[in-house]
C-alpha positions in Angstrom: 32.6 65.4 116.7 30.9 68.6 115.5 33.5 69.4 112.8 33.0 68.8 109.1 33.7 65.1 108.5 36.0 65.9 105.6 38.4 67.6 107.9 39.7 64.2 109.0 41.6 64.1 105.7 43.7 67.0 106.9 45.2 64.7 109.5 45.9 61.7 107.3 49.6 61.8 106.6 49.5 59.0 104.1 46.8 60.7 102.1 48.6 64.0 102.2 51.9 62.3 101.0 50.0 60.7 98.1 48.4 64.0 97.1 51.7 65.7 97.1 53.5 63.0 95.1 50.8 61.9 92.6 50.4 65.3 90.8 53.8 65.3 89.1 54.0 61.7 87.8 55.2 60.3 91.1 57.8 63.0 91.9 57.2 65.4 94.8 57.8 69.1 94.8 61.3 70.1 95.8 60.2 71.1 99.3 58.5 67.7 100.1 60.7 65.1 101.7 61.2 61.7 100.0 58.9 59.2 101.5 57.4 55.7 101.3 54.0 54.4 102.5 54.7 51.2 104.4 54.1 48.3 104.1 52.8 48.9 100.6 56.1 50.4 99.3 58.5 48.4 101.5 60.0 46.7 98.6 60.6 50.0 96.8 62.1 51.5 99.9 64.6 48.7 100.5 65.5 48.5 96.8 66.1 52.2 96.6 68.3 52.1 99.7 70.3 49.1 98.4 70.8 50.9 95.1 72.1 54.0 96.9 74.4 51.9 99.1 75.8 50.1 95.9 76.6 53.5 94.3 78.0 54.7 97.6 80.5 57.5 97.0 79.1 61.0 96.6 75.7 60.0 97.8 74.4 62.2 100.6 73.0 59.9 103.4 69.7 61.0 104.9 69.9 62.3 108.5 67.6 59.4 109.3 64.0 58.4 108.6 60.9 59.4 110.5 58.0 56.9 110.8 54.7 58.6 111.1 51.4 56.9 112.0 48.7 57.6 109.5 46.8 59.8 111.9 47.8 61.7 115.0 48.2 65.3 116.1 51.6 67.0 116.7 54.3 64.4 116.9 52.2 61.7 118.5 53.0 58.3 117.1 56.2 59.5 115.3 59.3 57.3 115.6 62.9 57.9 114.4 64.8 55.3 112.4 68.4 56.2 112.3 69.7 53.4 110.0 68.3 51.8 106.9 67.3 48.2 107.3 68.9 45.6 104.9 65.7 43.9 103.7 61.9 44.0 103.9 61.7 41.6 106.9 64.1 43.8 108.9 62.1 46.9 107.8 58.8 45.3 108.9 60.2 44.3 112.3 61.3 47.9 112.9 58.1 49.5 111.7 55.6 47.0 113.2 55.6 44.5 115.9 54.0 41.2 115.0 50.6 42.1 116.6 50.4 45.4 114.5 50.5 43.6 111.2 48.5 40.6 112.4 45.7 42.8 113.7 45.6 45.1 110.8 45.5 42.5 108.0 42.3 41.7 106.3 41.2 38.4 104.6 43.1 39.4 101.4 46.3 39.7 103.4 46.6 43.4 102.8 47.8 45.5 105.7 45.7 48.5 106.5 47.9 49.8 109.2 49.9 52.1 107.0 52.9 54.2 108.1 54.5 57.1 106.3 58.3 56.8 106.3 59.9 60.1 105.3 63.5 61.1 105.0 64.7 63.6 107.7 66.1 66.5 105.9 69.5 67.5 107.2 70.9 71.0 107.5 71.8 72.6 104.1 
């Protein structure tokens, strides 16, 4: 409570991800894992995974996906998703339960309960 109020931004994983990816025209630096802000980018996530699955051969599968709550210290709120869902509804059911989305949606229907979904980088 006595810290500089701007320090809260250091703990915002969604904001950090956006800062890391916006600078280069949407592409992140090589050391930053591929990620999607959900539910805002759920359609992009599912479409990219379906495209990868269609190509299939020679594509390196991610070791899994880590779902990170927007704020939280250490690993608090992180969840592992080992398989990629087939569609947006399946993704939403994995990421949120019905009460999460219902309670976090404003009158415009936009969900403010954002989660960062990042690729788990496997060993080289």
